[in-house]
C-alpha positions as CSV (number, residue, x, y, z in Angstrom):
1,M,-16.6,-6.1,9.6
2,Q,-13.2,-7.1,8.9
3,N,-11.1,-5.6,6.1
4,P,-10.1,-8.4,3.9
5,F,-7.1,-7.4,2.8
6,K,-5.2,-6.8,6.3
7,E,-4.2,-10.3,6.5
8,R,-3.1,-10.6,2.8
9,F,-0.5,-7.7,3.5
10,R,0.7,-8.9,6.6
11,K,2.0,-12.0,4.7
12,L,3.9,-9.9,2.1
13,N,7.5,-9.1,2.4
14,P,8.5,-5.4,2.2
15,L,9.1,-5.4,-1.5
16,E,6.0,-7.3,-2.4
17,L,4.2,-4.8,-0.4
18,V,5.7,-1.9,-2.3
19,K,5.0,-3.5,-5.5
20,T,1.0,-3.7,-4.5
21,F,1.1,-0.4,-3.9
22,N,2.9,0.6,-7.2
23,K,0.5,-1.9,-9.2
24,D,-2.7,0.1,-7.9
25,L,-1.1,3.6,-9.3
26,G,-3.2,4.9,-12.0
27,H,-6.3,3.2,-11.1
28,G,-8.8,6.1,-11.1
29,G,-11.8,4.1,-10.1
30,W,-13.3,4.2,-6.8
31,V,-15.5,1.8,-4.8
32,G,-15.7,0.8,-1.4
33,S,-13.4,-2.2,-1.5
34,R,-10.6,0.1,-2.9
35,G,-11.0,2.2,0.0
36,E,-10.5,-0.9,2.3
37,F,-7.6,-1.7,0.2
38,L,-5.9,1.5,0.5
39,V,-6.6,1.7,4.2
40,A,-5.2,-1.7,4.9
41,L,-2.1,-0.8,2.8
42,R,-1.4,2.4,4.5
43,E,-1.8,0.8,7.9
44,E,0.6,-2.2,6.9
45,F,3.2,0.4,5.8
46,G,3.0,1.9,9.0
47,N,3.2,-1.4,11.1
48,R,6.6,-2.0,9.2
49,N,7.9,1.7,9.7
50,I,8.0,2.1,6.1
51,C,7.9,5.9,5.5
52,I,5.5,7.0,2.6
53,D,5.8,10.5,3.1
54,H,7.5,11.2,-0.3
55,I,4.6,9.7,-2.2
56,T,3.6,12.4,-4.4
57,H,0.8,12.6,-6.9
58,S,3.0,13.7,-9.4
59,S,6.0,11.1,-9.3
60,A,3.3,8.3,-7.8
61,C,6.3,6.0,-7.1
62,L,7.2,4.3,-3.8
63,L,10.9,3.0,-3.8
64,Y,12.0,0.3,-1.5
65,T,15.7,0.8,-0.1
66,S,16.7,-2.3,2.4
67,P,18.3,-1.0,5.6
C-alpha cells in the first residue's frame, strides 16, 4: 500500500513542508495514518536535504532558512 502523504508532500515548497511539520506539533494522538504522515514527512525532508537534526522535544520547532 502506498503512503498517501508522499505525493502531497512532494508538491509542497520547503516553507510549506516546515509549516506542515510545525502544525503537527503537540498532537499527542497516535494512529496508523499519523505514522504514515510522519514517515513521509521525514522522508521528504531527507529528499530535499533539509536537516532536521536540531529538532528537539523541548523546543519542538523547525526553522527554515533559505540558502
